C-alpha positions in Angstrom: -14.7 -4.7 11.8 -14.6 -3.5 8.2 -13.4 -5.8 5.2 -9.2 -5.4 4.9 -8.6 -3.3 1.3 -5.6 -3.7 -1.0 -3.1 -0.7 -1.0 -4.3 -0.3 -4.9 -7.5 0.3 -3.5 -7.0 4.0 -1.8 -6.6 7.1 -3.7 -4.1 8.6 -5.7 -2.1 10.8 -2.5 -3.0 9.3 0.0 -1.1 9.4 3.2 -2.9 6.0 5.6 -3.1 7.7 9.2 -3.7 4.3 10.3 -1.3 1.4 10.8 -0.3 -1.0 8.1 -2.6 -3.8 9.2 -5.3 -2.2 7.9 -4.4 -2.2 4.2 -2.7 -5.2 2.5 -0.3 -3.8 1.2 2.5 -7.1 1.2 2.0 -7.7 -2.5 4.6 -5.3 -4.5 7.3 -6.9 -2.7 9.9 -8.4 -4.5 12.0 -10.7 -1.6 9.9 -11.9 1.6 11.7 -12.9 4.8 11.8 -16.9 5.5 12.0 -17.9 9.0 14.1 -20.9 9.8 12.2 -22.4 12.7 14.8 -24.7 14.0 17.5 -22.1 14.3 15.2 -19.4 15.5 15.9 -18.7 19.0 12.5 -16.8 19.6 14.2 -13.3 21.0 11.6 -11.9 19.4 13.9 -9.0 18.1 12.7 -9.0 14.9 9.0 -8.0 16.3 10.2 -6.0 17.9 11.5 -4.1 15.0 9.1 -4.9 12.4 7.8 -1.5 11.3 4.5 -2.9 9.5 3.9 -5.6 12.4 4.2 -8.2 10.0 5.8 -10.1 12.7 3.6 -12.5 14.6 4.3 -14.3 17.8 1.5 -16.9 18.8 3.3 -18.4 21.6 5.0 -20.9 20.3 6.8 -20.0 17.4 7.9 -17.0 14.9 5.4 -16.5 11.7 5.3 -13.7 8.9 2.2 -11.9 7.8 2.3 -11.3 3.9 -0.6 -9.9 3.6 1.4 -6.5 5.0 5.5 -6.9 4.9 6.4 -5.0 2.5 10.5 -6.8 2.7 12.4 -4.8 4.3 14.9 -7.1 6.1 14.7 -5.6 9.2 13.9 -8.5 10.9 16.8 -10.7 9.2 19.2 -8.1 9.7 18.0 -8.1 13.7 18.2 -11.4 14.2 21.4 -12.6 16.2 20.8 -16.2 14.8 20.2 -15.1 11.5 17.3 -17.3 11.4 15.9 -14.7 8.9 16.3 -15.1 5.4 15.4 -12.8 2.5 14.2 -14.9 -0.7 13.1 -13.7 -3.7 9.4 -13.7 -4.0 7.7 -15.9 -6.9 
């Protein structure tokens, strides 16, 4: 398996035809999702709707892989119990 590259390493005008998990693309985000584990009911709607496959389910808890999350907020919008908050990056 090859080493993961940053999106900045891609040539100008590149249209990636692969999943975002092959390129670290989360470093330009302005808001990031934070999951409140106490409120999370593990319905996995965030996992289903995430367009970048950044939501991780390990069988016990839901987390976010920030290397690939673009901060779109879809996960937070789809969460039926509002367990995901979008917070400013740094």
